[in-house]
C-alpha positions in Angstrom: 90.5 98.0 119.1 89.7 96.2 116.0 91.2 97.1 112.6 91.1 96.1 109.0 93.7 93.4 108.5 96.1 94.2 105.6 97.2 91.5 103.2 100.6 89.8 103.9 102.4 91.8 101.3 101.2 95.1 102.6 103.9 97.0 104.5 103.0 99.0 107.6 105.8 101.3 108.8 107.1 100.5 112.3 108.4 104.0 113.0 109.5 104.3 116.6 108.3 107.4 118.3 105.5 108.4 116.1 101.7 108.4 116.6 98.9 106.9 114.8 98.1 108.9 111.6 95.5 111.6 112.2 96.0 111.6 116.0 98.0 114.3 117.8 97.8 114.3 121.6 98.7 118.0 121.6 95.4 118.8 120.0 92.6 119.4 122.6 90.4 116.7 121.3 88.9 114.3 123.8 90.0 110.7 123.2 87.5 108.9 125.3 84.0 108.1 124.2 81.6 109.9 126.4 78.9 108.1 128.3 75.5 108.3 126.5 72.9 110.7 127.7 70.1 108.2 127.0 70.0 105.7 129.9 68.7 103.1 127.5 71.7 103.5 125.2 75.0 101.6 125.8 78.4 103.0 125.2 78.6 101.0 122.0 75.5 102.7 120.5 73.0 99.9 121.0 70.0 100.2 123.2 69.0 98.1 126.2 65.7 96.4 126.1 63.2 98.7 127.9 61.2 95.7 128.7 63.7 94.5 131.3 61.9 94.7 134.6 62.6 95.2 138.3 65.8 94.0 139.9 67.3 92.8 136.6 67.3 96.2 135.1 68.3 97.9 138.3 71.3 95.5 138.7 72.4 96.1 135.1 72.3 99.9 135.5 74.1 99.7 138.8 76.8 97.6 137.3 77.3 100.2 134.5 77.5 103.0 137.1 79.9 101.0 139.3 82.1 100.1 136.3 82.6 103.6 135.0 81.6 106.3 137.5 80.6 109.5 135.5 82.8 111.7 137.7 85.9 109.5 137.3 88.3 110.0 134.4 89.6 106.7 133.0 93.3 105.9 133.3 93.5 105.8 129.5 92.5 109.4 129.2 94.8 110.5 132.0 97.7 108.9 130.2 96.9 110.5 126.9 96.7 113.8 128.7 100.2 113.3 130.0 101.7 112.7 126.6 104.4 115.2 125.8 106.4 116.1 122.6 110.0 114.7 122.9 112.4 117.6 122.7 114.3 118.0 119.5 112.6 114.9 117.9 109.9 115.9 115.5 106.6 113.9 115.8 108.0 111.9 118.7 106.0 111.6 121.9 106.5 110.2 125.4 105.0 110.1 128.9 107.3 111.5 131.5 108.4 108.7 134.0 107.2 110.8 136.9 103.7 111.0 135.3 103.6 107.2 134.8 104.5 106.7 138.5 101.9 109.2 139.6 99.1 107.9 137.4 99.7 104.1 137.3 99.3 103.3 141.0 98.0 100.2 142.7 94.6 101.8 143.1 94.4 102.9 139.5 95.6 99.5 138.2 93.0 97.8 140.4 90.2 100.1 139.1 91.3 99.4 135.5 91.3 95.6 136.0 87.8 95.8 137.6 86.6 97.9 134.7 87.8 95.3 132.3 85.6 92.8 134.1 88.4 90.4 135.1 86.7 87.7 137.2 89.2 87.3 140.1 88.4 87.4 143.8 89.2 90.8 145.3 92.3 89.4 147.2 93.8 87.9 144.0 93.0 91.1 142.0 94.8 93.2 144.6 97.8 90.9 144.4 97.9 91.3 140.6 97.6 95.1 140.9 100.6 95.1 143.3 102.6 92.9 141.0 101.9 95.1 138.0 102.9 98.2 139.9 106.1 96.5 141.0 107.3 94.9 137.8 105.2 96.0 134.8 104.0 99.6 135.3 105.3 100.8 131.9 104.0 97.8 130.0 100.6 98.2 131.6 100.5 101.9 130.7 101.0 101.2 127.0 98.5 98.4 127.0 95.9 100.7 128.6 96.5 103.3 125.9 95.6 100.7 123.3 92.5 99.5 125.3 94.2 96.2 126.0 94.8 96.5 129.7 93.4 93.1 130.5 96.1 91.5 128.4 98.6 92.4 131.2 97.7 89.1 132.9 98.8 87.1 129.9 102.2 88.9 130.0 102.6 88.2 133.7 101.7 84.5 133.3 104.6 84.3 130.7 106.9 86.1 133.1 107.1 89.2 130.9 107.7 92.6 132.6 109.1 96.0 132.0 112.6 94.5 131.8 111.6 92.8 128.5 110.9 96.1 126.8 111.3 97.3 124.2 109.9 94.4 122.2 111.5 93.7 118.9 109.9 92.6 115.6 110.7 89.1 114.3 110.1 88.4 110.7 108.4 85.1 109.8 109.0 83.0 106.7 106.3 81.8 104.4 106.0 78.1 103.6 108.2 78.5 100.4 111.0 79.8 102.6 110.7 83.5 101.5 110.5 86.1 104.2 106.9 87.2 104.6 106.8 91.0 104.3 103.6 91.2 106.3 104.3 88.4 108.7 105.9 89.0 112.1 105.8 88.4 115.8 107.4 90.2 118.7 110.2 89.0 121.0 111.7 90.2 124.3 115.0 92.0 124.1 116.0 90.3 127.4 115.5 86.8 125.9 116.5 87.1 122.3 115.1 84.4 120.1 112.1 83.8 122.3 108.9 84.8 120.6 106.3 86.1 123.1 103.6 83.5 123.2 101.1 85.8 124.9 101.1 88.0 121.7 100.9 85.1 119.3 97.2 84.7 119.7 94.1 85.8 117.6 93.5 88.5 120.2 96.6 90.3 118.9 95.8 91.4 115.4 98.5 92.7 113.1 97.2 96.2 113.7 97.5 95.7 117.5 101.1 94.4 117.2 102.0 97.3 115.0 100.5 99.8 117.4 102.3 98.4 120.4 105.6 98.1 118.6 105.3 101.8 117.5 103.9 103.3 120.7 106.0 101.5 123.3 108.4 104.4 122.9 106.1 106.5 125.0 107.4 104.7 128.1 111.0 104.2 127.0 114.1 106.2 127.5 115.6 107.5 124.2 118.6 105.1 124.5 116.3 102.1 124.9 114.3 103.3 121.9 117.4 103.6 119.7 118.6 100.2 120.8 115.3 98.6 119.8 115.5 100.2 116.4 119.1 99.1 115.9 118.2 95.5 116.9 115.4 95.3 114.4 117.5 96.8 111.6 120.2 94.3 112.4 117.8 91.4 112.1 116.4 92.7 108.8 119.9 92.9 107.3 120.8 89.3 108.1 120.2 86.8 105.3 117.5 84.3 106.2 118.3 80.6 106.7 
C-alpha cells in the first residue's frame, strides 16, 4: 500500500491498539477490492489490450483465474473479518489467537505466497509455508493485513520470527546530532539495539512502518502490547548521545 510520505518534522502518532483513521472492522464494509466484471479490465482499473491473440491471451486470463479464484476469499479478508474489539479497551482491536491458528495454516500461507507471485519451486515454497506456520504465524498475519505478505521471506532470511515481536521504534538522529522527529526504524525486542535490516529498505515507507508498529497489537497479548509501549516510552525519555 502506497501513501503520501510526510516531511521529517511531521509527527504521526504510534498509538498501540488503534486502527487506521476512518476504518472500523466492526462496520460491515467490504475491505477487499472486488474482481472487475469486465474481463478486459484488471483489478487496478486498467484495461488489457483486446488485440492480444490466441494462446497469449488465454494464458494471461488463466493466470488471473488461477491467482485469485472468484469463489475463494482472500486470507486478508478472512483476517479482517476475524478482528474483534478488545474488551474494556476503547478503540482497541485484536484477532483471537484461535482464529489466527484456524486461518493461517500451511495451505493458506502457501496460497498467499503463490498469489504474491513468489518465484520459488513448489517444494521450496512448501518448505517456506511450513516454516512460517511454525515460527512466524502472527507476523505473517499482520503483514498480510497490510498487503505485505511477500515481505515475510525477508524477515525469515534475517532470522526474525514471532519471538521478536512486538517491534519497537528506534529514533534516528539527523546529521546535526538532533533527534529527527520523523525519522525512525524498528528493532526486535528480543535483540535490543539491533535494527531490523529487512525493514530498512525503500520497500518500507514511513507509512508502512507506522502501520505495522500500530497494528501489530492485533496479534499480541495485552501484556506484550503494554511492554512494547513501555519500552518505547523509556527510549524516548533517555537523553541522546
